[in-house]
C-alpha positions in Angstrom: 0.0 0.0 0.0 1.3 3.5 -0.7 2.4 5.6 2.3 0.5 8.8 3.0 2.9 9.9 5.7 4.9 13.0 4.9 7.6 15.1 6.6 7.1 18.8 6.8 10.2 20.9 7.2 9.7 24.6 8.1 12.1 27.3 9.4 11.9 28.1 13.1 12.9 31.5 14.6 15.2 31.2 17.6 16.4 34.2 19.6 19.8 34.0 21.2 20.3 36.7 23.7 23.7 38.3 24.2 25.7 37.4 27.3 26.6 40.0 29.8 30.2 39.6 30.8 31.5 40.1 34.3 34.1 42.7 35.5 36.6 40.6 37.4 39.0 43.5 38.2 38.1 47.1 38.1 40.7 49.3 36.3 42.5 52.1 38.0 42.6 55.7 36.7 45.6 58.1 36.6 45.2 61.4 38.5 44.1 64.6 36.8 43.7 68.3 37.8 40.5 70.3 37.7 39.9 71.7 34.3 41.1 68.5 32.5 38.6 66.0 31.0 38.4 62.3 31.8 40.1 61.7 28.5 43.3 63.1 30.2 43.1 60.2 32.7 44.2 56.8 31.6 42.4 53.6 32.6 45.0 51.0 33.5 44.6 47.3 34.2 41.2 45.9 34.6 40.0 42.5 33.6 36.7 41.2 32.2 35.4 37.6 32.0 35.9 37.9 28.2 38.5 39.8 26.2 37.7 43.4 25.7 38.8 47.0 26.6 37.9 49.7 29.1 37.0 53.3 28.2 35.4 56.3 29.8 31.6 56.4 29.5 31.7 60.2 28.8 35.3 61.1 28.0 34.7 64.8 27.7 33.4 65.2 31.3 35.3 67.8 33.4 34.9 66.4 36.9 35.0 68.7 40.0 37.8 68.2 42.4 37.0 65.7 45.1 36.7 66.8 48.7 39.9 67.2 50.7 38.6 64.9 53.4 38.4 62.1 50.8 41.9 63.0 49.3 40.2 64.7 46.3 38.8 61.4 45.0 35.6 61.3 42.9 33.7 58.4 41.3 33.3 58.3 37.5 31.7 55.9 35.0 33.6 53.6 32.6 32.4 51.1 30.0 33.8 47.7 29.3 33.4 46.8 25.6 33.9 43.1 24.6 35.9 42.4 21.5 33.0 40.1 20.4 30.1 42.6 20.4 27.9 40.2 18.4 27.6 37.9 21.3 28.4 40.0 24.4 26.9 43.2 25.8 29.0 46.1 27.1 29.1 46.7 30.8 29.1 50.0 32.7 31.0 50.4 36.0 32.6 53.1 38.1 36.1 53.9 39.2 37.7 56.3 41.6 39.6 59.2 40.1 41.8 61.7 41.9 41.0 65.2 40.8 43.3 67.8 42.4 42.5 71.4 42.8 43.8 73.8 40.1 46.2 76.6 41.1 44.7 80.1 41.1 46.5 83.4 41.8 45.6 86.1 44.3 46.5 89.8 43.8 46.4 92.2 46.7 46.0 96.0 46.4 45.6 99.1 48.6 48.6 97.9 50.7 49.5 101.5 51.8 47.1 103.8 53.6 47.1 106.8 56.0 45.3 106.7 59.3 41.9 108.5 59.2 39.9 106.6 61.8 38.4 104.2 59.3 39.2 100.5 58.7 41.6 99.9 55.9 40.8 96.7 53.9 43.0 95.6 51.0 41.5 94.9 47.6 41.6 91.3 46.3 41.4 90.0 42.8 41.8 86.4 41.6 42.8 84.6 38.4 40.4 83.1 37.3 38.2 85.9 38.5 35.4 85.8 41.0 36.8 83.3 43.4 35.9 83.5 47.1 38.9 84.6 49.2 39.3 84.6 53.0 41.4 87.5 54.2 43.0 88.0 57.6 45.1 90.8 59.1 47.6 89.6 61.7 45.3 86.6 62.0 42.2 88.6 62.5 39.3 88.8 60.1 38.5 92.5 60.7 40.4 95.1 58.7 42.7 97.3 61.0 42.1 100.9 61.8 45.2 102.1 63.7 48.6 103.0 62.2 51.1 100.2 61.9 52.1 97.2 59.8 49.8 94.2 59.3 50.5 90.8 57.7 47.7 90.2 55.2 47.0 86.5 54.4 44.6 85.8 51.5 43.5 82.2 51.0 41.2 81.1 48.2 38.1 79.3 49.5 36.9 77.2 46.5 36.4 73.4 46.0 38.2 73.4 42.6 40.9 76.0 43.1 43.7 76.6 45.7 46.0 79.5 46.2 47.3 82.0 48.8 49.0 85.3 48.9 50.8 87.0 51.9 51.8 90.7 51.9 52.2 93.6 54.3 49.7 96.3 54.8 51.1 99.6 56.1 48.9 102.3 57.7 50.9 105.4 58.1 50.4 108.0 60.8 48.3 111.0 59.9 49.9 114.4 59.5 48.0 117.5 60.9 48.3 121.0 59.5 47.8 123.5 62.4 47.0 127.1 61.8 47.1 129.4 64.9 47.9 133.0 66.0 51.4 133.9 66.9 52.5 136.4 69.5 51.9 139.3 67.2 48.7 137.9 65.8 50.2 136.6 62.6 49.3 133.2 61.3 51.7 130.4 61.9 51.6 127.1 60.2 53.4 123.9 60.9 53.1 120.2 60.2 52.7 118.0 63.3 53.0 114.3 63.4 51.0 112.7 66.2 51.4 109.3 67.7 49.4 107.4 70.3 46.4 109.2 71.7 47.3 112.9 71.7 45.3 115.7 73.2 45.1 119.0 71.3 43.9 122.3 72.9 43.8 125.8 71.6 42.2 127.6 68.6 43.5 125.2 65.9 42.1 124.7 62.5 43.0 121.1 61.5 43.0 120.0 57.9 44.2 116.9 56.2 43.3 113.3 55.6 
């Protein structure tokens, strides 16, 4: 009898998912200074469960300097790219990067003044401009008033920049011009330099700064 059995062959779709490799050893990153990008830091070492390479996830990132308490270390993302991208997925991880503070300069001005009873604060500019600066005068935060010499210490207070400047502020004694009547009624003038806490009596007209 003839056979009526038949074999039907048809294609079957099978999905084979990629395998996610494992990071066996996280790479290390070379230090950079604030203002540099992650591309300036080299990822060294590192090992995956399959052959591949490590790269920065966003190489053009300019990371802030880490906190001094944490030795200026910050965490940044890297990506592990397998050589066989057809069968293996990329993996994202993180690594510690040392980002040091950049050096900024401080310029002090108004370092010479004459006593007039008002506080004499120095002027401060920074490069780059606009940085916060803490200023002390002989260790005190208040600007001095009296005549004398004062050590001015200016320290940048910024997470990403560091810099100091130390110079001397001199407040000179004031000179008084006194105009009074002489023995014959004529006007006499003289320049008097006063120190300490002087006491002046008489019909003086005092001019000056």
